[in-house]
PDB file of N, H, CA, C and O in Angstrom:
ATOM      1  N   MET A   1       0.820  -1.188   0.000  1.00  0.00           N
ATOM      2  CA  MET A   1       0.000   0.000   0.000  1.00  0.00           C
ATOM      3  C   MET A   1       0.866   1.255   0.000  1.00  0.00           C
ATOM      4  O   MET A   1       0.599   2.199  -0.744  1.00  0.00           O
ATOM      5  N   LYS A   2       1.916   1.266   0.845  1.00  0.00           N
ATOM      6  H   LYS A   2       2.133   0.500   1.450  1.00  0.00           H
ATOM      7  CA  LYS A   2       2.784   2.439   0.914  1.00  0.00           C
ATOM      8  C   LYS A   2       3.506   2.666  -0.412  1.00  0.00           C
ATOM      9  O   LYS A   2       3.662   3.803  -0.858  1.00  0.00           O
ATOM     10  N   LYS A   3       3.951   1.557  -1.047  1.00  0.00           N
ATOM     11  H   LYS A   3       3.824   0.633  -0.685  1.00  0.00           H
ATOM     12  CA  LYS A   3       4.632   1.684  -2.332  1.00  0.00           C
ATOM     13  C   LYS A   3       3.697   2.260  -3.379  1.00  0.00           C
ATOM     14  O   LYS A   3       4.104   3.094  -4.188  1.00  0.00           O
ATOM     15  N   SER A   4       2.452   1.824  -3.367  1.00  0.00           N
ATOM     16  H   SER A   4       2.122   1.147  -2.709  1.00  0.00           H
ATOM     17  CA  SER A   4       1.472   2.325  -4.335  1.00  0.00           C
ATOM     18  C   SER A   4       1.255   3.814  -4.144  1.00  0.00           C
ATOM     19  O   SER A   4       1.183   4.572  -5.111  1.00  0.00           O
ATOM     20  N   LEU A   5       1.153   4.220  -2.902  1.00  0.00           N
ATOM     21  H   LEU A   5       1.212   3.603  -2.116  1.00  0.00           H
ATOM     22  CA  LEU A   5       0.932   5.630  -2.596  1.00  0.00           C
ATOM     23  C   LEU A   5       2.135   6.470  -2.997  1.00  0.00           C
ATOM     24  O   LEU A   5       1.980   7.552  -3.564  1.00  0.00           O
ATOM     25  N   LEU A   6       3.324   5.979  -2.707  1.00  0.00           N
ATOM     26  H   LEU A   6       3.450   5.100  -2.246  1.00  0.00           H
ATOM     27  CA  LEU A   6       4.529   6.705  -3.098  1.00  0.00           C
ATOM     28  C   LEU A   6       4.657   6.801  -4.611  1.00  0.00           C
ATOM     29  O   LEU A   6       5.033   7.847  -5.141  1.00  0.00           O
ATOM     30  N   THR A   7       4.345   5.717  -5.302  1.00  0.00           N
ATOM     31  H   THR A   7       4.040   4.868  -4.871  1.00  0.00           H
ATOM     32  CA  THR A   7       4.409   5.714  -6.762  1.00  0.00           C
ATOM     33  C   THR A   7       3.399   6.704  -7.331  1.00  0.00           C
ATOM     34  O   THR A   7       3.704   7.436  -8.273  1.00  0.00           O
ATOM     35  N   LEU A   8       2.214   6.727  -6.769  1.00  0.00           N
ATOM     36  H   LEU A   8       1.966   6.133  -6.004  1.00  0.00           H
ATOM     37  CA  LEU A   8       1.177   7.657  -7.216  1.00  0.00           C
ATOM     38  C   LEU A   8       1.612   9.104  -6.993  1.00  0.00           C
ATOM     39  O   LEU A   8       1.439   9.952  -7.869  1.00  0.00           O
ATOM     40  N   CYS A   9       2.168   9.379  -5.838  1.00  0.00           N
ATOM     41  H   CYS A   9       2.309   8.690  -5.126  1.00  0.00           H
ATOM     42  CA  CYS A   9       2.651  10.736  -5.535  1.00  0.00           C
ATOM     43  C   CYS A   9       3.762  11.149  -6.490  1.00  0.00           C
ATOM     44  O   CYS A   9       3.775  12.279  -6.978  1.00  0.00           O
ATOM     45  N   ALA A  10       4.680  10.252  -6.757  1.00  0.00           N
ATOM     46  H   ALA A  10       4.669   9.334  -6.361  1.00  0.00           H
ATOM     47  CA  ALA A  10       5.777  10.546  -7.678  1.00  0.00           C
ATOM     48  C   ALA A  10       5.244  10.797  -9.079  1.00  0.00           C
ATOM     49  O   ALA A  10       5.707  11.712  -9.761  1.00  0.00           O
ATOM     50  N   ALA A  11       4.289  10.010  -9.513  1.00  0.00           N
ATOM     51  H   ALA A  11       3.913   9.267  -8.959  1.00  0.00           H
ATOM     52  CA  ALA A  11       3.707  10.173 -10.850  1.00  0.00           C
ATOM     53  C   ALA A  11       2.970  11.501 -10.956  1.00  0.00           C
ATOM     54  O   ALA A  11       3.091  12.197 -11.964  1.00  0.00           O
ATOM     55  N   LEU A  12       2.210  11.858  -9.928  1.00  0.00           N
ATOM     56  H   LEU A  12       2.112  11.292  -9.109  1.00  0.00           H
ATOM     57  CA  LEU A  12       1.497  13.137  -9.929  1.00  0.00           C
ATOM     58  C   LEU A  12       2.464  14.312  -9.928  1.00  0.00           C
ATOM     59  O   LEU A  12       2.242  15.307 -10.617  1.00  0.00           O
ATOM     60  N   SER A  13       3.515  14.197  -9.170  1.00  0.00           N
ATOM     61  H   SER A  13       3.696  13.388  -8.610  1.00  0.00           H
ATOM     62  CA  SER A  13       4.525  15.250  -9.115  1.00  0.00           C
ATOM     63  C   SER A  13       5.182  15.443 -10.472  1.00  0.00           C
ATOM     64  O   SER A  13       5.370  16.573 -10.922  1.00  0.00           O
ATOM     65  N   LEU A  14       5.527  14.349 -11.119  1.00  0.00           N
ATOM     66  H   LEU A  14       5.374  13.431 -10.754  1.00  0.00           H
ATOM     67  CA  LEU A  14       6.138  14.398 -12.439  1.00  0.00           C
ATOM     68  C   LEU A  14       5.175  15.001 -13.456  1.00  0.00           C
ATOM     69  O   LEU A  14       5.571  15.845 -14.260  1.00  0.00           O
ATOM     70  N   ALA A  15       3.936  14.582 -13.426  1.00  0.00           N
ATOM     71  H   ALA A  15       3.614  13.897 -12.773  1.00  0.00           H
ATOM     72  CA  ALA A  15       2.932  15.096 -14.362  1.00  0.00           C
ATOM     73  C   ALA A  15       2.727  16.591 -14.147  1.00  0.00           C
ATOM     74  O   ALA A  15       2.620  17.347 -15.112  1.00  0.00           O
ATOM     75  N   PHE A  16       2.672  17.012 -12.909  1.00  0.00           N
ATOM     76  H   PHE A  16       2.759  16.397 -12.125  1.00  0.00           H
ATOM     77  CA  PHE A  16       2.466  18.429 -12.604  1.00  0.00           C
ATOM     78  C   PHE A  16       3.640  19.267 -13.070  1.00  0.00           C
ATOM     79  O   PHE A  16       3.448  20.319 -13.680  1.00  0.00           O
ATOM     80  N   SER A  17       4.866  18.810 -12.789  1.00  0.00           N
ATOM     81  H   SER A  17       5.022  17.956 -12.293  1.00  0.00           H
ATOM     82  CA  SER A  17       6.035  19.585 -13.196  1.00  0.00           C
ATOM     83  C   SER A  17       6.173  19.613 -14.716  1.00  0.00           C
ATOM     84  O   SER A  17       6.601  20.626 -15.269  1.00  0.00           O
ATOM     85  N   THR A  18       5.826  18.539 -15.397  1.00  0.00           N
ATOM     86  H   THR A  18       5.478  17.716 -14.948  1.00  0.00           H
ATOM     87  CA  THR A  18       5.857  18.505 -16.857  1.00  0.00           C
ATOM     88  C   THR A  18       4.817  19.464 -17.420  1.00  0.00           C
ATOM     89  O   THR A  18       5.077  20.156 -18.404  1.00  0.00           O
ATOM     90  N   GLY A  19       3.663  19.507 -16.813  1.00  0.00           N
ATOM     91  H   GLY A  19       3.452  18.945 -16.013  1.00  0.00           H
ATOM     92  CA  GLY A  19       2.613  20.435 -17.249  1.00  0.00           C
ATOM     93  C   GLY A  19       3.040  21.878 -17.102  1.00  0.00           C
ATOM     94  O   GLY A  19       2.746  22.703 -17.968  1.00  0.00           O
ATOM     95  N   LEU A  20       3.727  22.196 -16.022  1.00  0.00           N
ATOM     96  H   LEU A  20       3.966  21.526 -15.318  1.00  0.00           H
ATOM     97  CA  LEU A  20       4.214  23.561 -15.823  1.00  0.00           C
ATOM     98  C   LEU A  20       5.261  23.923 -16.857  1.00  0.00           C
ATOM     99  O   LEU A  20       5.277  25.047 -17.358  1.00  0.00           O
ATOM    100  N   ALA A  21       6.132  22.986 -17.181  1.00  0.00           N
ATOM    101  H   ALA A  21       6.119  22.072 -16.775  1.00  0.00           H
ATOM    102  CA  ALA A  21       7.164  23.249 -18.180  1.00  0.00           C
ATOM    103  C   ALA A  21       6.532  23.491 -19.546  1.00  0.00           C
ATOM    104  O   ALA A  21       6.962  24.379 -20.281  1.00  0.00           O
ATOM    105  N   GLN A  22       5.520  22.710 -19.886  1.00  0.00           N
ATOM    106  H   GLN A  22       5.171  21.988 -19.288  1.00  0.00           H
ATOM    107  CA  GLN A  22       4.842  22.901 -21.163  1.00  0.00           C
ATOM    108  C   GLN A  22       4.102  24.226 -21.190  1.00  0.00           C
ATOM    109  O   GLN A  22       4.078  24.891 -22.225  1.00  0.00           O
ATOM    110  N   ALA A  23       3.503  24.623 -20.086  1.00  0.00           N
ATOM    111  H   ALA A  23       3.523  24.082 -19.245  1.00  0.00           H
ATOM    112  CA  ALA A  23       2.804  25.900 -20.027  1.00  0.00           C
ATOM    113  C   ALA A  23       3.783  27.049 -20.220  1.00  0.00           C
ATOM    114  O   ALA A  23       3.455  28.044 -20.866  1.00  0.00           O
ATOM    115  N   ALA A  24       4.964  26.918 -19.671  1.00  0.00           N
ATOM    116  H   ALA A  24       5.230  26.109 -19.147  1.00  0.00           H
ATOM    117  CA  ALA A  24       5.981  27.959 -19.835  1.00  0.00           C
ATOM    118  C   ALA A  24       6.439  28.030 -21.284  1.00  0.00           C
ATOM    119  O   ALA A  24       6.695  29.116 -21.803  1.00  0.00           O
ATOM    120  N   ASP A  25       6.543  26.880 -21.939  1.00  0.00           N
ATOM    121  H   ASP A  25       6.334  25.998 -21.517  1.00  0.00           H
ATOM    122  CA  ASP A  25       6.938  26.857 -23.345  1.00  0.00           C
ATOM    123  C   ASP A  25       5.888  27.505 -24.232  1.00  0.00           C
ATOM    124  O   ASP A  25       6.223  28.085 -25.265  1.00  0.00           O
ATOM    125  N   ASN A  26       4.628  27.413 -23.842  1.00  0.00           N
ATOM    126  H   ASN A  26       4.357  26.942 -23.003  1.00  0.00           H
ATOM    127  CA  ASN A  26       3.540  27.966 -24.639  1.00  0.00           C
ATOM    128  C   ASN A  26       3.321  29.447 -24.377  1.00  0.00           C
ATOM    129  O   ASN A  26       2.490  30.073 -25.035  1.00  0.00           O
ATOM    130  N   ALA A  27       4.045  30.011 -23.434  1.00  0.00           N
ATOM    131  H   ALA A  27       4.719  29.503 -22.899  1.00  0.00           H
ATOM    132  CA  ALA A  27       3.900  31.423 -23.106  1.00  0.00           C
ATOM    133  C   ALA A  27       4.351  32.267 -24.296  1.00  0.00           C
ATOM    134  O   ALA A  27       4.969  31.764 -25.235  1.00  0.00           O
ATOM    135  N   ALA A  28       4.035  33.539 -24.239  1.00  0.00           N
ATOM    136  H   ALA A  28       3.534  33.948 -23.477  1.00  0.00           H
ATOM    137  CA  ALA A  28       4.398  34.450 -25.326  1.00  0.00           C
ATOM    138  C   ALA A  28       5.907  34.453 -25.530  1.00  0.00           C
ATOM    139  O   ALA A  28       6.665  34.371 -24.564  1.00  0.00           O
ATOM    140  N   PRO A  29       6.345  34.546 -26.775  1.00  0.00           N
ATOM    141  CA  PRO A  29       7.792  34.563 -27.033  1.00  0.00           C
ATOM    142  C   PRO A  29       8.432  35.821 -26.444  1.00  0.00           C
ATOM    143  O   PRO A  29       7.783  36.855 -26.286  1.00  0.00           O
ATOM    144  N   LYS A  30       9.706  35.705 -26.128  1.00  0.00           N
ATOM    145  H   LYS A  30      10.234  34.866 -26.256  1.00  0.00           H
ATOM    146  CA  LYS A  30      10.416  36.836 -25.543  1.00  0.00           C
ATOM    147  C   LYS A  30      10.535  37.950 -26.576  1.00  0.00           C
ATOM    148  O   LYS A  30      10.782  37.706 -27.757  1.00  0.00           O
ATOM    149  N   LYS A  31      10.353  39.181 -26.096  1.00  0.00           N
ATOM    150  H   LYS A  31      10.152  39.379 -25.136  1.00  0.00           H
ATOM    151  CA  LYS A  31      10.479  40.328 -26.981  1.00  0.00           C
ATOM    152  C   LYS A  31      11.949  40.716 -27.104  1.00  0.00           C
ATOM    153  O   LYS A  31      12.736  40.535 -26.175  1.00  0.00           O
ATOM    154  N   GLU A  32      12.293  41.244 -28.247  1.00  0.00           N
ATOM    155  H   GLU A  32      11.654  41.391 -29.002  1.00  0.00           H
ATOM    156  CA  GLU A  32      13.641  41.758 -28.457  1.00  0.00           C
ATOM    157  C   GLU A  32      13.802  43.047 -27.648  1.00  0.00           C
ATOM    158  O   GLU A  32      12.850  43.816 -27.523  1.00  0.00           O
ATOM    159  N   PRO A  33      14.995  43.291 -27.098  1.00  0.00           N
ATOM    160  CA  PRO A  33      15.210  44.525 -26.356  1.00  0.00           C
ATOM    161  C   PRO A  33      15.177  45.735 -27.297  1.00  0.00           C
ATOM    162  O   PRO A  33      15.553  45.647 -28.466  1.00  0.00           O
ATOM    163  N   THR A  34      14.725  46.846 -26.761  1.00  0.00           N
ATOM    164  H   THR A  34      14.419  46.918 -25.811  1.00  0.00           H
ATOM    165  CA  THR A  34      14.671  48.082 -27.536  1.00  0.00           C
ATOM    166  C   THR A  34      16.092  48.614 -27.712  1.00  0.00           C
ATOM    167  O   THR A  34      17.003  48.186 -27.003  1.00  0.00           O
ATOM    168  N   PRO A  35      16.290  49.547 -28.652  1.00  0.00           N
ATOM    169  CA  PRO A  35      17.621  50.146 -28.807  1.00  0.00           C
ATOM    170  C   PRO A  35      18.118  50.810 -27.512  1.00  0.00           C
ATOM    171  O   PRO A  35      19.309  50.755 -27.204  1.00  0.00           O
ATOM    172  N   ALA A  36      17.212  51.429 -26.765  1.00  0.00           N
ATOM    173  H   ALA A  36      16.245  51.473 -27.015  1.00  0.00           H
ATOM    174  CA  ALA A  36      17.605  52.054 -25.495  1.00  0.00           C
ATOM    175  C   ALA A  36      18.080  51.001 -24.501  1.00  0.00           C
ATOM    176  O   ALA A  36      19.056  51.217 -23.783  1.00  0.00           O
ATOM    177  N   GLN A  37      17.392  49.859 -24.458  1.00  0.00           N
ATOM    178  H   GLN A  37      16.599  49.683 -25.041  1.00  0.00           H
ATOM    179  CA  GLN A  37      17.795  48.780 -23.552  1.00  0.00           C
ATOM    180  C   GLN A  37      19.140  48.210 -23.969  1.00  0.00           C
ATOM    181  O   GLN A  37      19.978  47.905 -23.121  1.00  0.00           O
ATOM    182  N   LYS A  38      19.348  48.066 -25.270  1.00  0.00           N
ATOM    183  H   LYS A  38      18.667  48.314 -25.959  1.00  0.00           H
ATOM    184  CA  LYS A  38      20.632  47.561 -25.758  1.00  0.00           C
ATOM    185  C   LYS A  38      21.757  48.527 -25.390  1.00  0.00           C
ATOM    186  O   LYS A  38      22.836  48.096 -24.983  1.00  0.00           O
ATOM    187  N   ALA A  39      21.510  49.833 -25.531  1.00  0.00           N
ATOM    188  H   ALA A  39      20.634  50.183 -25.862  1.00  0.00           H
ATOM    189  CA  ALA A  39      22.519  50.831 -25.189  1.00  0.00           C
ATOM    190  C   ALA A  39      22.846  50.776 -23.698  1.00  0.00           C
ATOM    191  O   ALA A  39      24.011  50.868 -23.311  1.00  0.00           O
ATOM    192  N   GLN A  40      21.816  50.627 -22.862  1.00  0.00           N
ATOM    193  H   GLN A  40      20.870  50.552 -23.176  1.00  0.00           H
ATOM    194  CA  GLN A  40      22.032  50.549 -21.417  1.00  0.00           C
ATOM    195  C   GLN A  40      22.851  49.321 -21.060  1.00  0.00           C
ATOM    196  O   GLN A  40      23.731  49.390 -20.202  1.00  0.00           O
ATOM    197  N   ARG A  41      22.573  48.203 -21.707  1.00  0.00           N
ATOM    198  H   ARG A  41      21.858  48.147 -22.404  1.00  0.00           H
ATOM    199  CA  ARG A  41      23.348  46.982 -21.448  1.00  0.00           C
ATOM    200  C   ARG A  41      24.810  47.172 -21.824  1.00  0.00           C
ATOM    201  O   ARG A  41      25.703  46.701 -21.121  1.00  0.00           O
ATOM    202  N   GLU A  42      25.051  47.859 -22.926  1.00  0.00           N
ATOM    203  H   GLU A  42      24.325  48.241 -23.498  1.00  0.00           H
ATOM    204  CA  GLU A  42      26.431  48.122 -23.344  1.00  0.00           C
ATOM    205  C   GLU A  42      27.141  49.022 -22.342  1.00  0.00           C
ATOM    206  O   GLU A  42      28.308  48.797 -22.021  1.00  0.00           O
ATOM    207  N   LYS A  43      26.432  50.055 -21.840  1.00  0.00           N
ATOM    208  H   LYS A  43      25.484  50.237 -22.101  1.00  0.00           H
ATOM    209  CA  LYS A  43      27.028  50.936 -20.823  1.00  0.00           C
ATOM    210  C   LYS A  43      27.388  50.142 -19.577  1.00  0.00           C
ATOM    211  O   LYS A  43      28.475  50.295 -19.022  1.00  0.00           O
ATOM    212  N   MET A  44      26.454  49.286 -19.141  1.00  0.00           N
ATOM    213  H   MET A  44      25.570  49.161 -19.592  1.00  0.00           H
ATOM    214  CA  MET A  44      26.702  48.474 -17.952  1.00  0.00           C
ATOM    215  C   MET A  44      27.897  47.556 -18.177  1.00  0.00           C
ATOM    216  O   MET A  44      28.740  47.398 -17.294  1.00  0.00           O
ATOM    217  N   LYS A  45      27.968  46.962 -19.342  1.00  0.00           N
ATOM    218  H   LYS A  45      27.283  47.091 -20.060  1.00  0.00           H
ATOM    219  CA  LYS A  45      29.062  46.043 -19.660  1.00  0.00           C
ATOM    220  C   LYS A  45      30.403  46.776 -19.619  1.00  0.00           C
ATOM    221  O   LYS A  45      31.370  46.284 -19.036  1.00  0.00           O
ATOM    222  N   THR A  46      30.453  47.944 -20.237  1.00  0.00           N
ATOM    223  H   THR A  46      29.668  48.343 -20.710  1.00  0.00           H
ATOM    224  CA  THR A  46      31.689  48.724 -20.276  1.00  0.00           C
ATOM    225  C   THR A  46      32.106  49.166 -18.873  1.00  0.00           C
ATOM    226  O   THR A  46      33.267  49.023 -18.490  1.00  0.00           O
ATOM    227  N   CYS A  47      31.155  49.700 -18.116  1.00  0.00           N
ATOM    228  H   CYS A  47      30.212  49.816 -18.428  1.00  0.00           H
ATOM    229  CA  CYS A  47      31.473  50.158 -16.759  1.00  0.00           C
ATOM    230  C   CYS A  47      31.902  48.989 -15.868  1.00  0.00           C
ATOM    231  O   CYS A  47      32.820  49.136 -15.061  1.00  0.00           O
ATOM    232  N   ASN A  48      31.252  47.841 -16.004  1.00  0.00           N
ATOM    233  H   ASN A  48      30.507  47.722 -16.659  1.00  0.00           H
ATOM    234  CA  ASN A  48      31.639  46.660 -15.227  1.00  0.00           C
ATOM    235  C   ASN A  48      33.060  46.220 -15.564  1.00  0.00           C
ATOM    236  O   ASN A  48      33.824  45.848 -14.674  1.00  0.00           O
ATOM    237  N   GLN A  49      33.413  46.263 -16.839  1.00  0.00           N
ATOM    238  H   GLN A  49      32.792  46.565 -17.562  1.00  0.00           H
ATOM    239  CA  GLN A  49      34.768  45.881 -17.239  1.00  0.00           C
ATOM    240  C   GLN A  49      35.792  46.844 -16.641  1.00  0.00           C
ATOM    241  O   GLN A  49      36.850  46.420 -16.176  1.00  0.00           O
ATOM    242  N   GLU A  50      35.474  48.146 -16.654  1.00  0.00           N
ATOM    243  H   GLU A  50      34.614  48.490 -17.032  1.00  0.00           H
ATOM    244  CA  GLU A  50      36.389  49.129 -16.082  1.00  0.00           C
ATOM    245  C   GLU A  50      36.534  48.933 -14.576  1.00  0.00           C
ATOM    246  O   GLU A  50      37.640  49.013 -14.041  1.00  0.00           O
ATOM    247  N   ALA A  51      35.428  48.679 -13.897  1.00  0.00           N
ATOM    248  H   ALA A  51      34.530  48.614 -14.331  1.00  0.00           H
ATOM    249  CA  ALA A  51      35.474  48.462 -12.444  1.00  0.00           C
ATOM    250  C   ALA A  51      36.285  47.205 -12.110  1.00  0.00           C
ATOM    251  O   ALA A  51      37.040  47.177 -11.138  1.00  0.00           O
ATOM    252  N   LYS A  52      36.114  46.182 -12.926  1.00  0.00           N
ATOM    253  H   LYS A  52      35.500  46.205 -13.715  1.00  0.00           H
ATOM    254  CA  LYS A  52      36.859  44.943 -12.696  1.00  0.00           C
ATOM    255  C   LYS A  52      38.348  45.168 -12.923  1.00  0.00           C
ATOM    256  O   LYS A  52      39.178  44.669 -12.163  1.00  0.00           O
ATOM    257  N   ALA A  53      38.688  45.919 -13.968  1.00  0.00           N
ATOM    258  H   ALA A  53      38.014  46.325 -14.586  1.00  0.00           H
ATOM    259  CA  ALA A  53      40.094  46.202 -14.265  1.00  0.00           C
ATOM    260  C   ALA A  53      40.756  46.970 -13.121  1.00  0.00           C
ATOM    261  O   ALA A  53      41.950  46.814 -12.863  1.00  0.00           O
ATOM    262  N   GLN A  54      39.963  47.801 -12.439  1.00  0.00           N
ATOM    263  H   GLN A  54      38.994  47.928 -12.649  1.00  0.00           H
ATOM    264  CA  GLN A  54      40.486  48.580 -11.315  1.00  0.00           C
ATOM    265  C   GLN A  54      40.368  47.828  -9.988  1.00  0.00           C
ATOM    266  O   GLN A  54      40.756  48.352  -8.944  1.00  0.00           O
ATOM    267  N   SER A  55      39.842  46.616 -10.020  1.00  0.00           N
ATOM    268  H   SER A  55      39.527  46.190 -10.868  1.00  0.00           H
ATOM    269  CA  SER A  55      39.660  45.770  -8.821  1.00  0.00           C
ATOM    270  C   SER A  55      38.852  46.475  -7.739  1.00  0.00           C
ATOM    271  O   SER A  55      39.176  46.382  -6.555  1.00  0.00           O
ATOM    272  N   LEU A  56      37.806  47.174  -8.144  1.00  0.00           N
ATOM    273  H   LEU A  56      37.542  47.250  -9.105  1.00  0.00           H
ATOM    274  CA  LEU A  56      36.961  47.889  -7.186  1.00  0.00           C
ATOM    275  C   LEU A  56      35.974  46.932  -6.535  1.00  0.00           C
ATOM    276  O   LEU A  56      35.479  46.000  -7.168  1.00  0.00           O
ATOM    277  N   LYS A  57      35.698  47.180  -5.261  1.00  0.00           N
ATOM    278  H   LYS A  57      36.100  47.937  -4.747  1.00  0.00           H
ATOM    279  CA  LYS A  57      34.763  46.356  -4.506  1.00  0.00           C
ATOM    280  C   LYS A  57      33.950  47.254  -3.572  1.00  0.00           C
ATOM    281  O   LYS A  57      34.377  48.354  -3.220  1.00  0.00           O
ATOM    282  N   GLY A  58      32.778  46.768  -3.179  1.00  0.00           N
ATOM    283  H   GLY A  58      32.431  45.875  -3.465  1.00  0.00           H
ATOM    284  CA  GLY A  58      31.951  47.437  -2.179  1.00  0.00           C
ATOM    285  C   GLY A  58      31.517  48.830  -2.565  1.00  0.00           C
ATOM    286  O   GLY A  58      31.084  49.075  -3.691  1.00  0.00           O
ATOM    287  N   ASP A  59      31.641  49.759  -1.595  1.00  0.00           N
ATOM    288  H   ASP A  59      31.993  49.559  -0.680  1.00  0.00           H
ATOM    289  CA  ASP A  59      31.183  51.130  -1.807  1.00  0.00           C
ATOM    290  C   ASP A  59      31.966  51.832  -2.904  1.00  0.00           C
ATOM    291  O   ASP A  59      31.402  52.642  -3.639  1.00  0.00           O
ATOM    292  N   ALA A  60      33.262  51.536  -3.030  1.00  0.00           N
ATOM    293  H   ALA A  60      33.720  50.878  -2.432  1.00  0.00           H
ATOM    294  CA  ALA A  60      34.066  52.159  -4.083  1.00  0.00           C
ATOM    295  C   ALA A  60      33.531  51.758  -5.458  1.00  0.00           C
ATOM    296  O   ALA A  60      33.484  52.579  -6.374  1.00  0.00           O
ATOM    297  N   ARG A  61      33.131  50.500  -5.594  1.00  0.00           N
ATOM    298  H   ARG A  61      33.170  49.834  -4.849  1.00  0.00           H
ATOM    299  CA  ARG A  61      32.566  50.033  -6.870  1.00  0.00           C
ATOM    300  C   ARG A  61      31.219  50.696  -7.147  1.00  0.00           C
ATOM    301  O   ARG A  61      30.948  51.115  -8.272  1.00  0.00           O
ATOM    302  N   LYS A  62      30.372  50.791  -6.111  1.00  0.00           N
ATOM    303  H   LYS A  62      30.593  50.451  -5.197  1.00  0.00           H
ATOM    304  CA  LYS A  62      29.069  51.439  -6.276  1.00  0.00           C
ATOM    305  C   LYS A  62      29.234  52.881  -6.734  1.00  0.00           C
ATOM    306  O   LYS A  62      28.556  53.329  -7.659  1.00  0.00           O
ATOM    307  N   THR A  63      30.134  53.599  -6.083  1.00  0.00           N
ATOM    308  H   THR A  63      30.684  53.234  -5.332  1.00  0.00           H
ATOM    309  CA  THR A  63      30.379  54.995  -6.433  1.00  0.00           C
ATOM    310  C   THR A  63      30.895  55.103  -7.862  1.00  0.00           C
ATOM    311  O   THR A  63      30.437  55.946  -8.634  1.00  0.00           O
ATOM    312  N   PHE A  64      31.842  54.253  -8.206  1.00  0.00           N
ATOM    313  H   PHE A  64      32.214  53.568  -7.580  1.00  0.00           H
ATOM    314  CA  PHE A  64      32.390  54.270  -9.559  1.00  0.00           C
ATOM    315  C   PHE A  64      31.312  53.971 -10.592  1.00  0.00           C
ATOM    316  O   PHE A  64      31.214  54.669 -11.602  1.00  0.00           O
ATOM    317  N   MET A  65      30.500  52.942 -10.352  1.00  0.00           N
ATOM    318  H   MET A  65      30.580  52.376  -9.532  1.00  0.00           H
ATOM    319  CA  MET A  65      29.457  52.556 -11.310  1.00  0.00           C
ATOM    320  C   MET A  65      28.448  53.687 -11.492  1.00  0.00           C
ATOM    321  O   MET A  65      28.030  53.972 -12.615  1.00  0.00           O
ATOM    322  N   LYS A  66      28.059  54.326 -10.401  1.00  0.00           N
ATOM    323  H   LYS A  66      28.399  54.094  -9.489  1.00  0.00           H
ATOM    324  CA  LYS A  66      27.108  55.428 -10.496  1.00  0.00           C
ATOM    325  C   LYS A  66      27.690  56.556 -11.345  1.00  0.00           C
ATOM    326  O   LYS A  66      27.012  57.100 -12.217  1.00  0.00           O
ATOM    327  N   GLN A  67      28.926  56.896 -11.088  1.00  0.00           N
ATOM    328  H   GLN A  67      29.477  56.454 -10.379  1.00  0.00           H
ATOM    329  CA  GLN A  67      29.578  57.966 -11.828  1.00  0.00           C
ATOM    330  C   GLN A  67      29.785  57.563 -13.289  1.00  0.00           C
ATOM    331  O   GLN A  67      29.550  58.364 -14.194  1.00  0.00           O
ATOM    332  N   CYS A  68      30.213  56.351 -13.514  1.00  0.00           N
ATOM    333  H   CYS A  68      30.403  55.700 -12.779  1.00  0.00           H
ATOM    334  CA  CYS A  68      30.475  55.857 -14.870  1.00  0.00           C
ATOM    335  C   CYS A  68      29.195  55.857 -15.706  1.00  0.00           C
ATOM    336  O   CYS A  68      29.196  56.323 -16.845  1.00  0.00           O
ATOM    337  N   LEU A  69      28.128  55.344 -15.152  1.00  0.00           N
ATOM    338  H   LEU A  69      28.127  54.966 -14.226  1.00  0.00           H
ATOM    339  CA  LEU A  69      26.875  55.276 -15.899  1.00  0.00           C
ATOM    340  C   LEU A  69      26.292  56.654 -16.160  1.00  0.00           C
ATOM    341  O   LEU A  69      25.743  56.896 -17.235  1.00  0.00           O
ATOM    342  N   SER A  70      26.402  57.560 -15.199  1.00  0.00           N
ATOM    343  H   SER A  70      26.848  57.364 -14.326  1.00  0.00           H
ATOM    344  CA  SER A  70      25.860  58.903 -15.425  1.00  0.00           C
ATOM    345  C   SER A  70      26.734  59.672 -16.415  1.00  0.00           C
ATOM    346  O   SER A  70      26.210  60.456 -17.206  1.00  0.00           O
ATOM    347  N   THR A  71      28.038  59.470 -16.391  1.00  0.00           N
ATOM    348  H   THR A  71      28.464  58.833 -15.748  1.00  0.00           H
ATOM    349  CA  THR A  71      28.931  60.125 -17.350  1.00  0.00           C
ATOM    350  C   THR A  71      28.639  59.619 -18.757  1.00  0.00           C
ATOM    351  O   THR A  71      28.558  60.405 -19.701  1.00  0.00           O
ATOM    352  N   ASN A  72      28.483  58.328 -18.891  1.00  0.00           N
ATOM    353  H   ASN A  72      28.548  57.689 -18.124  1.00  0.00           H
ATOM    354  CA  ASN A  72      28.177  57.757 -20.196  1.00  0.00           C
ATOM    355  C   ASN A  72      26.836  58.253 -20.710  1.00  0.00           C
ATOM    356  O   ASN A  72      26.682  58.490 -21.909  1.00  0.00           O
ATOM    357  N   ALA A  73      25.866  58.413 -19.822  1.00  0.00           N
ATOM    358  H   ALA A  73      25.991  58.221 -18.849  1.00  0.00           H
ATOM    359  CA  ALA A  73      24.548  58.890 -20.240  1.00  0.00           C
ATOM    360  C   ALA A  73      24.632  60.322 -20.729  1.00  0.00           C
ATOM    361  O   ALA A  73      23.963  60.680 -21.699  1.00  0.00           O
ATOM    362  N   GLN A  74      25.440  61.153 -20.079  1.00  0.00           N
ATOM    363  H   GLN A  74      25.984  60.863 -19.292  1.00  0.00           H
ATOM    364  CA  GLN A  74      25.553  62.549 -20.468  1.00  0.00           C
ATOM    365  C   GLN A  74      26.282  62.682 -21.795  1.00  0.00           C
ATOM    366  O   GLN A  74      25.906  63.524 -22.611  1.00  0.00           O
ATOM    367  N   THR A  75      27.301  61.888 -22.035  1.00  0.00           N
ATOM    368  H   THR A  75      27.606  61.205 -21.372  1.00  0.00           H
ATOM    369  CA  THR A  75      28.074  62.002 -23.268  1.00  0.00           C
ATOM    370  C   THR A  75      27.302  61.485 -24.474  1.00  0.00           C
ATOM    371  O   THR A  75      27.582  61.895 -25.601  1.00  0.00           O
ATOM    372  N   LYS A  76      26.331  60.590 -24.263  1.00  0.00           N
ATOM    373  H   LYS A  76      26.104  60.257 -23.348  1.00  0.00           H
ATOM    374  CA  LYS A  76      25.578  60.031 -25.373  1.00  0.00           C
ATOM    375  C   LYS A  76      24.378  60.890 -25.746  1.00  0.00           C
ATOM    376  O   LYS A  76      23.837  60.735 -26.841  1.00  0.00           O
ATOM    377  N   GLU A  77      23.945  61.793 -24.864  1.00  0.00           N
ATOM    378  H   GLU A  77      24.384  61.918 -23.975  1.00  0.00           H
ATOM    379  CA  GLU A  77      22.757  62.600 -25.136  1.00  0.00           C
ATOM    380  C   GLU A  77      23.062  63.764 -26.024  1.00  0.00           C
ATOM    381  O   GLU A  77      22.167  64.544 -26.348  1.00  0.00           O
TER     382      GLU A  77
END
């Protein structure tokens, strides 16, 4: 009896998780990022590379990133 119950629970769990995966696959396709979003990602990538090259951590990194992103935003406008 216990084996039957465990098997049933496992089967239901598998069916439920498979159903969720299929529902996620049927969801709307991902939208392409806008040009503004692409530009922001590039700014973040560049600033992150600069911060990494300078071995910045913690508050120094936060300050640098804030300044870097705002400087890049001003120069592009």
